[in-house]
C-alpha positions, 0 to 999 in steps of 0.5 A, spaced: 500 500 500 505 504 500 506 506 492 499 508 492 500 512 498 506 515 495 502 517 489 496 519 492 496 521 499 502 524 501 500 529 498 496 531 504 501 533 509 505 538 504 507 544 505 510 550 502 519 549 500 522 552 495 525 547 489 531 548 485 532 548 477 535 543 473 537 542 465 531 540 460 535 534 458 532 528 463 527 532 466 519 530 469 515 529 463 510 535 460 504 533 455 500 538 451 493 538 447 491 545 444 485 547 439 485 554 436 484 558 442 487 555 448 493 550 450 492 544 456 499 542 459 500 536 464 506 534 468 506 528 473 508 530 480 511 526 486 509 529 493 514 529 497 522 529 494 529 531 498 529 539 499 535 538 494 532 534 489 533 539 482 526 538 478 525 545 474 527 546 468 526 552 464 521 550 459 516 549 465 518 555 468 515 559 461 509 554 461 508 557 469 508 564 465 504 562 460 497 559 464 492 562 466 489 557 470 493 551 474 489 545 476 491 540 482 489 533 484 485 537 491 486 543 495 490 540 502 494 547 504 488 552 505 485 553 511 478 550 509 482 544 506 486 544 513 480 545 518 476 539 513 482 534 514 483 536 521 476 534 523 475 528 518 481 524 519 480 522 527 473 520 524 476 515 518 482 514 521 480 511 528 480 503 529 473 501 531 473 494 530 475 492 537 481 488 535 488 492 536 491 493 528 497 488 530 493 483 532 490 482 526 496 481 522 499 475 519 506 472 523 510 474 517 507 481 517 509 481 524 516 480 523 516 485 517 513 490 522 519 488 527 524 490 521 521 497 519 521 499 526 528 497 527 529 502 521 526 507 524 529 507 531 523 504 535 522 498 538 516 493 535 513 494 541 513 502 540 511 502 534 505 497 534 503 502 540 502 507 535 499 504 530 494 499 534 489 505 535 488 506 527 485 502 521 490 499 517 489 505 510 492 510 516 497 506 519 500 505 511 500 513 511 504 513 518 509 508 516 510 511 509 511 518 511 516 516 517 520 511 513 520 517 508 522 523 513 528 518 515 531 517 508 531 525 508 525 526 504 521 533 506 513 533 506 514 541 504 517 539 498 512 536 494 512 539 487 504 541 487 506 545 493 512 548 490 508 550 483 503 553 488 508 558 491 511 560 485 505 562 482 501 565 489 499 572 487 500 572 480 492 572 478 493 566 476 486 561 478 487 554 482 482 549 481 482 542 484 479 535 481 477 532 487 477 535 494 481 533 500 475 528 503 473 524 497 482 523 497 481 521 504 475 516 503 478 513 497 482 509 502 478 509 509 471 506 505 475 500 503 473 494 507 477 492 512 480 486 509 483 489 503 486 494 507 489 488 512 491 485 505 494 492 502 497 494 509 501 487 509 504 487 502 506 495 504 510 492 509 513 486 505 515 492 500 518 496 504 523 491 507 524 487 500 525 494 497 527 501 502 530 504 496 522 504 492 521 512 494 529 513 490 527 509 484 521 512 483 523 519 483 529 517 479 525 514 473 520 521 475 526 526 475 528 523 468 522 523 464 522 515 464 515 514 464 516 506 462 519 505 468 515 509 472 509 505 470 512 498 472 515 501 479 508 505 480 503 501 476 503 495 474 506 491 481 499 494 484 494 492 477 497 485 479 497 484 486 492 489 489 487 490 483 481 492 488 486 498 490 489 499 483 481 500 480 480 505 485 486 509 486 488 509 479 483 507 474 477 510 477 479 517 479 483 517 472 476 516 468 473 521 473 478 526 471 478 526 463 471 530 461 473 535 466 481 536 463 478 534 456 473 539 457 479 545 459 480 545 451 472 549 450 475 554 454 480 559 452 484 561 457 492 556 457 492 550 463 496 547 467 494 540 470 499 538 475 497 530 478 501 524 481 505 522 476 503 515 476 496 517 473 499 518 467 503 512 464 499 506 462 493 504 458 489 506 464 492 513 464 491 520 463 495 520 457 492 514 453 485 516 455 485 523 453 488 520 446 482 515 446 477 521 447 481 522 440 485 528 442 492 529 440 496 529 446 503 531 445 510 530 449 513 537 449 518 536 455 
C-alpha cells in the first residue's frame, strides 16, 4: 500500500518549500494539447521530495508564466482544507473494530513490522503502540511518511506546493479535481480486509525494497514513464487490483471529462497531478488520446 500512499495521500501533508532548477534534458515529462484558442499542459508530480532535489526547468518556468490556471488533485493547504482534514482524520483513521491493528496481522507481517521499527529507531512494541489505534490505511500513511523522513525526504518539498508557491499572488486561478475528503475516503472506505492485505503487502515492500522512493523519484526526474509505470502501477494492478481500480483507474476516468473540457475555454491551463496517473493504458494521457485528442509530449 505504500506506493499508492506515495502517489495519493502524502499530498495531504505538504507545506510550502523551495525547489531548485535543472536542465531540460532528462527532466520530468510534460505534455500538451491545444485547440485554436488555448493550450492545456499536463505534468506528473511527486508529492514528497528531498529539499535538494533538482527538477525545475526553463521550459516549465515558461509554461507557468504562460498559463492562467493551475489545476491540482486537491486543495490540501488552504485554511478551509486544513480545518476539514483536522476534523475528518480522527473520524476516518480511528480503529473502531475492538481489536488492535497488530492483533489482526499475520506472523510474517509482525516480523516485517519489527524490521521497519528497527530502521526507524524504535522497538516493535513502540511502533505497535502507535499503530494499534489506527485503521490500516492510515497506519500505512504514518509508516510511509516516517520512512521517507528518515531517508531525508521532506513533506514540505513536494512539487505541487512548490508550484503553488511560485504562482501565488500572480492572479492565476487554482482549480481542484477532487476534495481532500474524497482523497481520504478513497482509502478509508475500503473494506477492512482489503486494507489489511494492502498494509501487509506494503510492509513486505518496505522490507524488500527500502530504496523504492529513490527509484520512483529517479524515474520521474528523468522522464522515464515506462519505468515509472512499472514501479507505481504494474505491481499494484497485479497484486492489489481493488486498490488499483479505486486509486488509479476510477480517478483517472473521473478526471478526463474535466481535463478535456479545459480546451473549451480560452485560457491556458497547467494540470499537475501525481506522476503515477500519467503513464500506461489506464493513464490520463492514454485516456485523453482515446477521446480523439492529440496529446503530445513537449518535455
